C-alpha positions in Angstrom: 34.9 -30.3 -11.8 34.7 -29.3 -15.7 32.3 -29.2 -18.2 35.1 -29.5 -21.2 38.3 -30.7 -21.5 41.2 -29.9 -23.9 41.8 -33.4 -26.2 44.9 -34.2 -27.0 47.0 -32.3 -29.7 44.0 -29.7 -30.1 46.5 -26.6 -29.1 48.3 -27.1 -32.5 46.5 -27.4 -35.7 43.4 -26.5 -34.8 44.5 -23.2 -33.0 42.6 -21.0 -35.1 39.0 -22.4 -34.1 37.5 -20.6 -30.9 38.9 -21.7 -27.7 35.1 -23.1 -27.0 36.1 -25.6 -29.8 39.6 -26.4 -29.0 38.4 -27.0 -25.1 35.7 -29.7 -26.0 36.4 -33.2 -24.7 36.5 -36.5 -26.7 35.4 -38.8 -23.8 32.7 -38.7 -20.8 35.2 -39.2 -19.1 36.3 -35.4 -19.6 32.8 -33.9 -19.6 32.5 -33.2 -15.7 29.5 -31.1 -15.4 25.8 -32.1 -15.0 26.3 -34.8 -12.4 22.5 -34.7 -11.5 22.3 -37.0 -15.2 26.1 -38.3 -15.7 26.6 -39.3 -12.1 27.6 -42.8 -11.7 24.0 -44.5 -11.8 22.7 -41.5 -13.1 19.6 -42.1 -15.8 21.7 -40.9 -18.9 24.9 -42.5 -18.0 23.3 -45.5 -17.1 21.3 -45.2 -21.0 24.8 -44.3 -22.6 27.0 -47.1 -20.8 24.5 -49.6 -21.5 24.1 -48.6 -24.9 19.9 -48.4 -24.8 20.1 -45.0 -26.2 16.5 -43.5 -27.0 15.7 -39.8 -28.9 16.7 -37.3 -26.1 16.1 -33.3 -25.8 18.2 -31.5 -24.0 16.8 -28.8 -21.9 19.2 -26.3 -20.8 20.4 -22.5 -21.1 23.2 -21.7 -23.4 27.1 -23.0 -22.7 26.3 -25.5 -20.5 27.5 -28.4 -23.0 24.5 -30.0 -25.0 26.2 -30.0 -28.5 29.3 -31.7 -26.7 27.2 -34.1 -24.9 25.2 -35.0 -28.1 28.5 -35.3 -29.9 30.3 -37.7 -27.0 26.7 -39.8 -26.9 27.2 -40.6 -30.4 30.9 -41.6 -30.0 30.3 -43.5 -26.7 27.5 -45.8 -28.8 29.6 -45.7 -31.9 26.7 -44.2 -34.1 27.5 -41.7 -37.0 26.8 -37.8 -35.5 25.0 -35.3 -38.0 24.4 -31.8 -36.5 21.8 -30.3 -37.7 20.8 -26.6 -37.3 17.0 -25.4 -37.1 18.3 -21.8 -37.8 19.7 -22.6 -41.1 17.6 -25.6 -42.4 14.1 -26.6 -43.6 12.0 -29.7 -44.8 14.3 -30.1 -47.9 17.7 -30.5 -45.6 15.7 -32.4 -43.4 14.9 -34.9 -45.9 18.3 -34.7 -47.5 19.7 -35.6 -44.0 17.1 -38.3 -43.2 18.4 -40.3 -46.9 21.9 -40.0 -44.9 20.7 -41.9 -42.3 18.5 -44.7 -43.9 22.1 -45.4 -46.1 23.7 -45.5 -42.7 21.5 -47.8 -40.9 20.9 -50.0 -44.4 25.0 -50.9 -44.0 24.4 -51.6 -40.1 25.2 -48.3 -38.6 23.5 -46.1 -36.4 22.7 -42.6 -36.7 22.4 -39.7 -33.8 21.1 -36.9 -35.6 21.8 -33.9 -33.5 19.3 -30.7 -33.8 20.3 -27.8 -32.3 17.8 -24.9 -31.1 15.2 -27.5 -32.1 12.5 -25.0 -30.7 13.2 -23.1 -33.9 11.3 -25.8 -36.1 7.8 -25.3 -36.8 5.4 -28.0 -36.2 5.6 -29.4 -40.0 9.2 -29.4 -39.7 9.0 -31.5 -36.4 6.8 -33.9 -37.9 9.0 -34.3 -40.7 11.3 -36.2 -37.8 8.4 -38.5 -36.6 8.4 -41.5 -39.4 12.6 -41.7 -39.3 12.0 -41.4 -35.2 9.7 -44.0 -35.4 11.6 -46.5 -37.9 14.8 -46.2 -36.1 16.4 -44.4 -38.9 17.7 -41.8 -36.4 17.9 -41.4 -33.0 17.4 -37.9 -32.6 19.1 -35.6 -30.1 17.5 -32.0 -29.7 18.7 -29.3 -28.2 16.3 -26.6 -26.7 17.0 -23.5 -24.3 13.0 -22.9 -24.4 10.7 -25.3 -22.3 10.2 -28.1 -24.6 6.5 -28.9 -23.2 5.5 -25.7 -25.1 8.1 -25.7 -28.1 8.5 -29.2 -29.0 5.4 -31.4 -30.2 3.9 -34.0 -28.0 4.2 -36.9 -30.5 8.0 -36.4 -30.5 7.5 -35.6 -26.8 6.1 -38.7 -26.4 9.1 -40.5 -28.2 11.5 -38.4 -26.4 13.6 -38.7 -22.9 13.8 -35.0 -21.6 16.8 -34.2 -19.3 17.2 -30.7 -18.2 21.4 -29.4 -17.9 21.8 -26.8 -15.2 24.2 -23.9 -15.6 27.4 -24.2 -14.8 29.0 -23.0 -10.8 31.5 -20.6 -10.9 33.8 -23.3 -9.4 32.9 -25.5 -12.8 33.6 -22.5 -14.9 37.1 -21.6 -13.3 38.4 -24.9 -13.6 37.2 -24.6 -17.0 39.2 -21.6 -17.6 42.5 -23.1 -15.4 42.6 -26.0 -18.2 42.4 -23.5 -20.9 45.3 -21.3 -19.9 48.0 -23.7 -21.3 45.9 -24.0 -24.9 46.0 -20.2 -25.0 49.6 -20.0 -23.8 48.6 -17.3 -20.4 48.7 -17.0 -16.7 45.9 -15.1 -14.6 45.4 -15.0 -11.5 42.3 -17.1 -9.4 40.4 -14.1 -8.5 40.4 -12.7 -12.0 39.4 -16.0 -13.5 36.6 -15.9 -10.9 35.8 -12.4 -11.7 35.5 -14.1 -15.8 33.2 -17.1 -14.2 30.9 -14.6 -12.2 30.1 -12.7 -15.7 29.8 -15.7 -17.7 26.9 -16.7 -15.3 27.4 -20.5 -16.0 27.7 -20.3 -19.7 31.1 -21.7 -20.8 31.1 -20.6 -24.1 31.2 -16.9 -22.9 34.0 -17.4 -19.9 36.5 -19.1 -22.8 35.9 -16.0 -25.2 36.5 -13.7 -22.7 39.9 -15.4 -21.6 40.6 -15.6 -25.9 39.9 -12.2 -26.0 41.9 -10.9 -23.0 45.0 -13.2 -23.9 45.6 -11.7 -27.0 46.2 -8.6 -24.6 48.7 -10.5 -22.5 52.1 -9.2 -21.5 55.2 -10.1 -22.8 55.1 -12.3 -19.6 52.2 -14.0 -20.5 50.2 -12.4 -17.4 46.3 -11.3 -18.4 46.1 -8.1 -16.5 43.1 -6.9 -15.3 42.1 -4.4 -17.6 42.5 -7.3 -20.6 39.6 -8.7 -18.9 37.7 -5.6 -18.6 38.3 -4.5 -22.2 37.1 -7.8 -23.1 33.8 -7.7 -21.4 33.5 -3.7 -21.9 33.4 -3.1 -18.4 34.8 -2.6 -15.1 35.3 -6.0 -13.3 34.3 -5.3 -9.6 35.7 -7.4 -6.5 33.2 -9.8 -5.9 33.1 -13.6 -4.6 29.8 -15.5 -4.4 31.0 -17.4 -1.7 33.2 -15.0 0.1 33.1 -11.9 2.1 32.3 -9.6 -0.2 29.3 -11.1 -1.1 27.6 -11.0 2.4 29.1 -7.5 2.6 27.0 -6.3 -0.4 23.6 -8.5 0.9 24.2 -6.9 4.2 24.7 -3.2 2.6 21.8 -4.2 0.6 19.3 -5.3 3.4 20.2 -2.4 5.9 19.7 0.3 3.1 16.1 -1.0 2.5 16.0 -1.2 6.8 17.0 2.3 7.2 14.2 3.5 4.0 17.3 5.0 1.9 16.1 4.1 -2.2 19.4 5.7 -3.3 21.7 3.3 -1.2 19.4 0.6 -2.1 19.8 1.4 -5.7 23.5 1.6 -5.4 24.2 -1.9 -4.0 21.8 -3.4 -6.0 23.4 -1.9 -8.9 26.8 -3.4 -7.8 25.5 -6.9 -7.0 23.7 -7.2 -10.6 27.2 -5.8 -12.0 29.1 -8.6 -10.4 27.3 -11.3 -11.8 25.0 -12.1 -8.3 22.5 -14.9 -8.9 18.9 -12.6 -9.6 17.5 -15.4 -7.9 19.4 -15.2 -4.5 18.2 -11.1 -4.8 15.0 -11.9 -5.1 14.9 -14.4 -1.9 16.6 -11.7 -0.1 14.3 -8.9 -1.3 11.4 -11.3 0.0 12.8 -11.8 3.3 13.3 -8.0 3.6 9.6 -7.6 3.1 8.7 -10.0 5.8 11.1 -9.2 8.4 11.3 -5.4 8.1 8.1 -4.2 6.8 6.1 -6.9 7.9 2.1 -5.7 8.8 3.0 -1.9 8.4 2.6 -2.4 4.5 1.2 -6.3 4.1 1.2 -5.5 0.3 5.1 -5.4 0.1 5.6 -9.5 0.7 3.5 -9.8 -2.3 5.1 -7.4 -4.6 8.4 -9.1 -3.0 7.2 -12.6 -4.8 5.5 -11.3 -7.5 8.9 -9.7 -8.3 10.6 -13.5 -7.8 7.8 -14.7 -10.6 8.9 -11.8 -12.6 12.6 -12.5 -12.5 12.4 -15.8 -13.2 10.0 -15.5 -16.2 11.8 -13.0 -18.0 15.2 -13.6 -17.0 18.7 -11.3 -17.8 18.4 -8.2 -18.4 15.0 -7.8 -18.2 14.2 -8.8 -15.2 17.0 -6.4 -13.6 14.0 -3.7 -13.8 11.6 -6.0 -11.5 14.3 -6.2 -8.8 15.1 -2.3 -8.8 11.5 -1.7 -8.5 10.8 -3.8 -5.4 13.7 -2.9 -4.0 12.6 0.7 -4.1 9.1 -0.3 -3.2 10.5 -2.1 0.3 12.8 1.3 0.9 10.0 3.7 0.8 7.5 1.2 2.5 6.7 2.0 6.3 8.8 -0.3 8.9 7.8 -2.8 11.5 9.6 -5.9 13.0 6.9 -6.3 15.1 5.7 -9.4 14.0 9.3 -10.6 13.3 9.8 -9.8 17.0 6.5 -11.5 18.4 7.3 -14.8 16.6 10.7 -14.8 18.2 9.5 -14.0 21.6 6.9 -17.0 21.1 9.3 -19.5 20.4 12.2 -18.5 23.0 9.1 -19.0 25.4 8.2 -22.5 23.9 12.0 -23.3 24.2 12.5 -22.6 27.9 9.5 -23.6 29.4 7.8 -27.2 29.2 5.3 -27.9 26.7 1.8 -26.9 28.2 -1.2 -28.8 27.5 -4.0 -28.1 25.0 -7.0 -26.2 27.2 -9.8 -28.6 26.6 -12.0 -25.4 25.3 -9.6 -26.0 22.4 -9.8 -29.5 21.8 -11.7 -31.2 19.3 -13.9 -33.5 20.6 -14.2 -36.0 17.5 -15.6 -39.1 19.8 -18.2 -39.7 22.0 -16.0 -40.7 24.8 -13.5 -37.6 23.9 -16.5 -35.3 24.9 -17.4 -37.0 28.2 -13.9 -36.6 29.2 -14.4 -32.9 28.7 -12.9 -32.6 25.4 -14.3 -29.1 23.7 -16.1 -28.1 27.0 -16.7 -24.7 27.2 -16.0 -23.8 23.9 -17.3 -20.8 22.6 -17.6 -20.0 18.8 -16.7 -16.4 17.3 -19.3 -16.1 14.5 -22.2 -17.1 17.1 -21.2 -13.6 19.1 -22.4 -10.8 17.2 -19.4 -9.1 17.7 -17.6 -11.8 15.9 -15.1 -12.1 19.5 -14.8 -14.1 22.5 -13.9 -13.8 26.4 -12.7 -17.4 25.9 -8.9 -18.1 26.6 -6.9 -19.4 23.5 -3.6 -19.7 25.8 -2.8 -22.2 28.5 -3.7 -21.5 31.8 -0.1 -21.1 33.1 0.4 -18.3 30.1 -3.1 -16.6 29.9 -2.2 -12.7 29.2 0.5 -13.4 27.6 1.2 -10.7 25.1 3.9 -11.2 22.4 2.7 -9.2 19.4 2.7 -5.4 20.1 2.1 -3.6 16.6 3.9 -0.4 15.5 1.9 2.6 15.1 3.6 3.0 11.6 1.5 2.4 8.0 -0.9 -0.7 8.3 -0.1 -1.3 11.5 -1.3 1.5 12.8 -4.9 0.5 12.1 -4.0 -3.2 13.0 -2.9 -1.8 16.7 -6.0 0.1 17.1 -8.1 -2.5 16.1 -6.1 -5.1 18.6 -6.8 -2.9 21.6 -10.2 -2.8 21.0 -10.3 -6.7 20.6 -8.2 -6.6 24.0 -10.8 -4.2 25.8 -13.9 -6.1 24.8 -12.0 -9.5 25.5 -11.5 -7.9 29.0 -14.9 -6.4 29.7 -16.3 -9.6 28.6 -13.8 -11.5 31.2 -14.7 -9.2 34.0 -18.0 -9.4 33.8 -18.1 -13.2 34.0 -16.1 -13.7 36.6 -17.5 -14.8 39.8 -16.5 -11.9 41.8 -18.7 -9.6 39.0 -21.7 -11.9 40.1 -21.5 -11.3 44.1 
């Protein structure tokens, strides 16, 4: 479903305006994105339909429809709509607009004051809105791409409802572009529209701008060629489908290149994914999986690096976070590899699935009541910290599974030391059990 829908008659007189402006809807029914707040029964939809509007803060990335939503809210609730830019205005302009809003109130009309990029106002400028919000002269709708908790003063936040808007999905953006094709008078393949959508990364305005530029280079047949889109984005459009085979092909290539310790191939496949517009957090999650699945205890720091990368990507965004992805991908590629822990868990789970559930041995049960202690709970338990070696010869597996081994560490990286330590533990335990067995005391 789309975020914008062409209003009747906009393709003629308004043609000189940017395509994104011409494609704005004229009713809430044409605004189909942001279902988590505007769907049936959702909070903002209820507020609007019942005309119980309060001041709002719309928080979300660029090009997701914050300005459009604000104007539709004003239209639906029959309020005067005054757009206001924090970039171009100061205290003087605020007072002039407020005077207009007060005149509207005296005439029985409510005013929606839409402040774009409200986070750019300093504290004094934001304070200037407070008396007008409190008196009801205005319904303030602020738009911001920054976290309101840090960028909007607490007094305004306490008087406003914050709604988080999400980036458009690829499917939503493609629908937008399909609806825009008749407005610009061209045709375009679905595959090319999807490439535009992937490049736009959830920003409808960017997608519209690319289509409008590419449409100007369409041939006499009105078909937009791939080369026109490539020129519009100033790069080659790579074959990529976030939900299709090529998506999984590239992910597989990246993962297997890491597993094969080939950093050059890793960088190539990573670059392919980045240039195709892949979700950066998806790549970061895959790197975490590689650290756990293919490196494991051969380098325990690998997963720490991958988690740090994921946080860095989230914090920095695009394009700065891309370097963190490259850095960690190289780290994982050159790290020693081991899937011993991965295989160990799979073996344990397979055994659990294939056999009846064994009772927990009495020595491992907690005797939380006197009766349970009398029944033998905790009997035979050995506390490792009370032994000088910090070990015990106590069996921790069910009797029928005694001696079963799931984890066999490799000899690579840190796991080589783990292997040495584990062998030392197992020898010590075997000696303790042998010395305490009835046969050894005869």
